N, C-alpha and C positions, 0 to 999 in steps of 0.2 A: 703352866707347863712341863711335861716331861723333862727329867733329864735323863742325858747319855751317859754311861761312866766307860772310862777306860781302866782296866786294873792292868799293874804292870805298865804303864804311861811314862817309864822314864830311859827307856830306849828301845831301838830295834822295832818289834813289829804294833807294840803297843806304842809309842811315841809317833811311827806313819798311821795309826788306826785314829790318833788323839789330830791329827792336824787334819784330815781328813774330817771327821766330824763334827769342827769345829766351827764351821757355818750352818749348822743346823740345829742350833740354838743351846742352851743352856748344856755346859759338858763337866763334866767333877771328874782330875785324872787323879791315882791313885798310883800308891808304889812305897814300898821302903823306903827307898833312897828319894828323900825330898829336897834335899838339893838340885839336884838334875830335875826332880819334877819342877818346880820354883821355874826353874830357865825357863826351859818345855813351854811353860802359862803364859809366861811373859810373851816370849816369841810369836804365841798364835793370838792373843790378845782378844778382845772379846770373853761372852760369855762363860768363862772358863776359871773352875776353881779347883783347890787343888785339896789333898789330904793324906797322909799318912796313911799304909797300911800293909801290914805283913800278915796275910793270907794264915799263915799259923796261931795266930791269935786271934780268940774268938771278940774281944774287948774292941779291935781293932776291924774284924769285918762289924759287928754289930755297930760301930760308930760311923763308919763307911755306908751301914744301905739305912742307917736314919738322916744320915747330910745325903742321899739321894731323894726322898722323900717317894711321888710316883715316876717308878723305871720307865724309861722310852728303849734304848739300845745297853746292853753290857757287853763288851769286850773284854775276856779274862785270857790275858797272853801270862801273867807273872810266873815265872817256872825258871825249873835249874838243870842245868844240861850235867851229864857226865862227869866233864872238865869242871863242874864249879863245887862241887860237893861229895861227901859218902853218900852212898844209898842210900842211911833212913831220911836226910834230912831231903833228899828227892823225892822219895813219896808223902816226905810230910810237907812239902809245899806241893808239887805237881799234882800229888791223888787228895790224898786229906783236907788241902788249902780248899783244894775246889770243891768238893766234895761238902765244904762248911760255907764257902760262897754260895752255892744251888741251893741250899736250903735256907741258907740267910733272908735269900732276895725276897723268897714267896711270900713273904710279908710283903711286900716291897712293888707287888704283880699288880695289870691292870689288862684289860684287853688291850691288845697289841705290843706290850712287850715282849722282850726278845732276849738272849743270851747268846752269846758265842763264845764254849769254850777250848783254848789250842792244846789238841792233840799233836801227835805227828804223826809222821810215816814210819818211825821205828814201831810204831803199836801196831801196824800193820804186817809187820814183819815177826810179830811175837807171835811162837807156835799159841794156838788149843787146848787148853791143859783145864778139864774141870773142877780139880779141886783149887787150883792157881785162880781161877775165875772166880771161883767161891767166895774168898778171899777175899779178893780186889773189889768187888760187890758191896762188904761191908766195911769202907775208911774207919766209921766211928769206932768199932767195936776196941775193947781196951786189949783185948790180944791181939792186935792186928799181926805185928812183927815176930808174934810168935807162931800164929800160924801159917803164917806165908815160912817163915824157916820150917815148919811140920811139913809142909805140901814141898820138900825139899828145893827149897830157895836159899841163895846167899842174901840173906840182907841187906849185907854191908858193900853187895858189888855195886859201882854207879850205872854202869851198861846195864846189865838186867831192874837194876833201881828205875833207869828211866825208860824205858820200853815197858815195862809192868803197869808203871804209874801212870805213862800216857795211854796205853790200851784202858785202862782202871777210868781213865776219865771219859772215854767214846762209850764206855759201860753203863758211867753215872748217869750221860746224856739219856739213850736209851731206857735207862729205869725211872727217870724225875719227867721225863716229858709228859708225861699225862698229869701229874700231877701240878706243872706248868700250864699244860689246856685245861684244867679246867678254871682258870684263870683268864681263858683267852691269850694265856703267853706261850712262846716256842722256844727251843732248847737245841741248839744241835753241837755240834764239836768239830772243827776245821784241823786237817793231818797236813801240815807243811810237809815240804821236803827239805832240800838244802838250800840255806838263804842265805845271804849274803848279809849280814849283822857282824855283832860283836860277838855275840852266844855264839854264831856259825863259825866263824874263823876261826877262835879259840877252837872249836869239836876239829875244825880241819887239819889244826896243825898240830891235835892229837896224836887224828886217826888219818892219817894219809890214806887209806881206802876211799875214803869220801872223796876224791879229786877222782879215782874213775868210778864211783856211783857219777859222776857230774857229767863223765865225758862218755858214759853208756846210755844213760837217758835219753829220752825220746828228743828232748828238745837241746840236751848238749849243754847248759849253764845251769850255773845258780839264778835264785829268785832273786829280784830286788825286794825288799820290805816291804814296800807301797802296794806290792801284784799279791801279796796275800793280805795286807790290810783293805786292799778294796773288793775281796769276796769277802773277808768280816765284816764290812760296814752294810755290803749286800745282805751279808743274813740278818740282819739284825733290822735291816730295812721293811714298809710294807710291801715291799717286791717281790720278795723271798717269804710271803704269808700262808704260804701251804707246806714249808719245809720246818720240818720238827724233827726230833727226834733219831736224827741221822749224823752220820760222818762224812764232811768233804774232802775229799783227799785233793789239795793240789800239790806236786811233787813234779811238774814238767814232763813228766811219763817214766818217773825212775822206776818202778815198783812194774812198769807194762812194759819193761823193756828187759827187767829182771826175770818173766813169767809169772809176776806176781799181780794181788789184787788187795 
């Protein structure tokens, strides 16, 4: 039987996705925080196993792929927000780490495998700049940070890093969808708006403008992590069998209320 995987399962939307996927069969939970991961696995019970994984470490990602065997669905929520780290580590985790996971899991794909990578509403608010997009499209480049700087980006600014790294995730999904499709597998991204998670509350405490964005949004509220997890689980299910190579924006109408899309 194929294994479902949640990477970033120790908290927030990852933990919520784990709870929804637990009844569906073998489930492998991965995160850097192995202590919290073990607590979640104990609460879930059933066919749940855990493995430590830092997406910035190739050996960790390779071990995760090996432990998975044949992939069912992969939900990738691991990431850093602007209040959690300087710019470079945000790129390393959000973009370079996602690229590493997408490429590594190609060896575990079978017809029906699917993955959803978490991007962000912030990616949709990042302007199109061709010179920058060319850099974002090649995360493994040994000159990645130098090339971003040459394109006029302050690579140490965390807010810029967050928006650009998540834009890069959306572009990764589009570029790799054909390679996954050759295996009969699907690849999507999901862009949350403002969510009531530990990470979301940290950002809200440091960015008062987020409260105004919530008030102005069409639904005028934050999302609960379970609402995003439900969309992620749908995207890796057979019900979403013709959705691939695209981003799903789940922001409660925040961008629509700002005249953006």
